[in-house]
C-alpha positions as CSV (number, residue, x, y, z in Angstrom):
1,M,23.7,52.6,70.4
2,N,20.6,52.8,68.1
3,L,23.2,52.5,65.1
4,D,24.7,49.3,66.7
5,K,21.4,48.2,66.5
6,F,20.7,49.1,63.0
7,N,24.0,47.3,62.0
8,N,23.2,44.1,63.7
9,Q,19.8,44.1,61.9
10,F,21.2,45.3,58.3
11,D,23.7,42.7,58.8
12,R,21.3,39.8,59.6
13,F,18.1,40.6,57.6
14,I,18.3,43.3,55.1
15,L,21.7,42.5,53.7
16,P,20.9,38.7,53.4
17,G,17.4,39.7,51.9
18,F,18.8,41.9,49.1
19,I,21.6,39.1,48.1
20,V,18.7,36.5,47.7
21,L,16.7,39.4,45.8
22,L,19.8,39.9,43.7
23,T,20.3,36.0,43.3
24,F,16.7,35.5,41.7
25,F,17.5,38.2,39.3
26,A,20.8,37.2,38.5
27,L,19.2,33.6,37.8
28,T,16.2,34.8,36.0
29,S,18.6,36.8,33.5
30,F,20.9,33.8,33.4
31,Y,17.5,31.7,32.2
32,N,16.1,34.2,29.8
33,L,19.8,34.3,28.6
34,T,19.6,30.5,27.5
35,L,16.2,30.8,25.6
36,Q,16.7,29.7,22.3
37,L,14.0,30.3,19.0
38,D,12.4,26.9,19.4
39,D,11.6,27.7,23.1
40,L,9.4,30.3,22.2
41,I,5.8,30.7,21.0
42,K,6.1,31.3,17.3
43,I,2.8,33.7,16.3
44,E,2.4,34.5,12.7
45,G,-0.5,37.3,11.7
46,E,-1.2,40.6,9.9
47,V,-0.4,43.8,11.5
48,Y,-3.2,46.3,11.9
49,D,-1.0,49.0,13.5
50,I,2.2,50.0,14.8
51,R,2.7,53.0,16.7
52,I,4.0,54.8,20.1
53,V,1.9,54.5,22.8
54,K,2.6,56.7,25.9
55,E,1.7,55.2,29.1
56,R,2.1,56.1,32.6
57,T,4.3,54.0,34.6
58,V,4.1,52.9,38.1
59,K,5.8,56.2,39.3
60,G,3.9,58.3,37.5
61,R,6.2,59.2,34.9
62,I,5.2,59.0,31.0
63,R,6.9,56.7,29.1
64,D,6.9,56.0,24.9
65,N,6.4,52.1,24.4
66,F,6.3,50.9,20.7
67,Y,4.0,48.2,20.0
68,V,2.9,46.2,17.2
69,F,-0.7,45.3,17.1
70,L,-1.9,42.3,14.6
71,N,-5.5,42.0,13.3
72,T,-6.5,39.1,16.2
73,G,-6.4,42.3,18.8
74,E,-3.2,41.2,20.4
75,R,-0.7,43.6,21.0
76,F,3.2,43.0,21.2
77,K,5.8,45.4,22.8
78,I,9.5,46.0,22.1
79,M,11.5,46.7,25.1
80,D,12.0,50.4,25.5
81,D,16.0,50.1,26.3
82,G,18.2,52.0,24.0
83,L,19.7,48.8,22.8
84,F,16.4,48.2,21.1
85,E,16.3,51.8,19.3
86,R,17.5,50.7,15.9
87,Y,15.4,47.5,15.8
88,R,12.3,50.1,16.7
89,Q,13.1,52.3,13.8
90,N,13.9,49.4,11.2
91,I,10.1,47.9,11.9
92,M,8.6,51.2,11.6
93,N,10.3,51.6,8.4
94,Q,9.7,48.8,6.7
95,V,6.6,47.2,8.0
96,N,3.2,48.4,7.2
97,R,-0.4,47.8,8.0
98,G,-1.6,44.7,6.1
99,N,1.8,43.0,5.9
100,R,2.2,39.7,7.6
101,V,5.1,39.3,10.5
102,T,6.2,36.4,12.4
103,I,6.8,37.6,16.1
104,Y,8.7,34.9,19.0
105,K,7.3,35.5,22.8
106,R,7.9,33.8,25.6
107,T,5.2,31.3,27.2
108,D,3.3,32.4,30.3
109,I,5.4,29.7,32.2
110,Q,8.7,31.6,30.9
111,T,7.4,35.0,31.6
112,A,6.7,34.0,35.3
113,F,9.8,32.5,35.9
114,G,11.9,35.1,33.7
115,L,9.9,38.2,35.0
116,G,8.4,40.9,32.3
117,T,5.5,40.9,30.3
118,S,3.8,37.7,28.3
119,N,3.7,40.3,25.2
120,L,7.8,41.1,25.0
121,I,8.7,40.7,21.1
122,Y,11.8,38.4,21.4
123,Q,12.5,38.2,17.6
124,L,10.3,39.8,15.0
125,D,10.7,38.4,11.1
126,Y,8.8,40.2,8.3
127,N,9.1,39.2,4.8
128,G,11.7,36.0,5.1
129,E,14.3,38.8,7.1
130,T,14.6,39.0,10.7
131,L,14.1,42.8,11.8
132,M,14.8,42.1,15.6
133,P,16.6,39.4,16.1
134,L,17.1,36.8,19.3
135,S,20.4,37.9,20.2
136,V,19.3,41.7,20.8
137,M,17.2,40.1,23.8
138,K,20.5,38.2,24.8
139,T,22.5,41.0,24.7
140,N,20.3,42.3,27.0
141,F,20.1,39.6,29.8
142,R,23.7,39.1,29.4
143,T,24.4,42.4,30.7
144,L,22.0,42.5,33.3
145,C,23.3,38.8,34.4
146,I,26.6,40.0,34.7
147,V,25.8,43.2,36.4
148,F,23.8,41.2,39.2
149,T,26.5,38.6,39.5
150,A,29.5,41.3,40.0
151,I,27.2,43.1,42.7
152,L,26.6,39.6,44.1
153,A,30.3,39.0,44.2
154,I,31.1,42.2,45.9
155,L,28.4,42.2,48.6
156,I,29.2,38.4,49.3
157,T,33.0,39.1,49.6
158,G,32.1,42.0,51.9
159,Q,29.8,40.1,53.8
160,V,32.5,37.2,54.4
161,I,35.4,39.6,55.6
162,K,33.1,41.3,57.7
163,S,31.9,37.9,59.5
164,R,35.3,36.8,59.7
165,K,36.2,40.0,61.1
166,K,33.7,39.9,63.5
167,A,34.8,36.2,64.4
168,T,38.1,37.1,64.9
169,D,37.3,40.5,67.4
170,N,35.1,38.1,69.2
171,R,38.0,35.3,70.0
172,R,40.0,38.1,72.0
């Protein structure tokens, strides 16, 4: 009987909560996907340092994060996803201390709605060349949006089938 009670609680609270959460993540991914360069904050500055910083994650693991530090004291992070490795290498090989770069990042409101951190680089330009284009971030968010939407479709379809089966069983 405990299993029946758990299944009932799962169907009534846990699964719908999970669907709401996944819907939120799908919407934030879609929102980030729609951002254009004109929507972002443009920051120009002189590079003080570029380096990988070892940082502890919430789960206690050590992660290498790639940062661009400007003379203003601000630091900007490039995503640590494997998709961005080529761009990190490009930036490390071409940009040196004292060079001027243009960084595009989200506003605080965009960050709050789109999740993530406000110091994340969405595009980086150096010497008239784009070393990390906005399209890479869009590829990342497109993938997330597709994954979340696919999982949602499966969960909602399963929930509808289960509800119909339950309604049919109750009529008998």
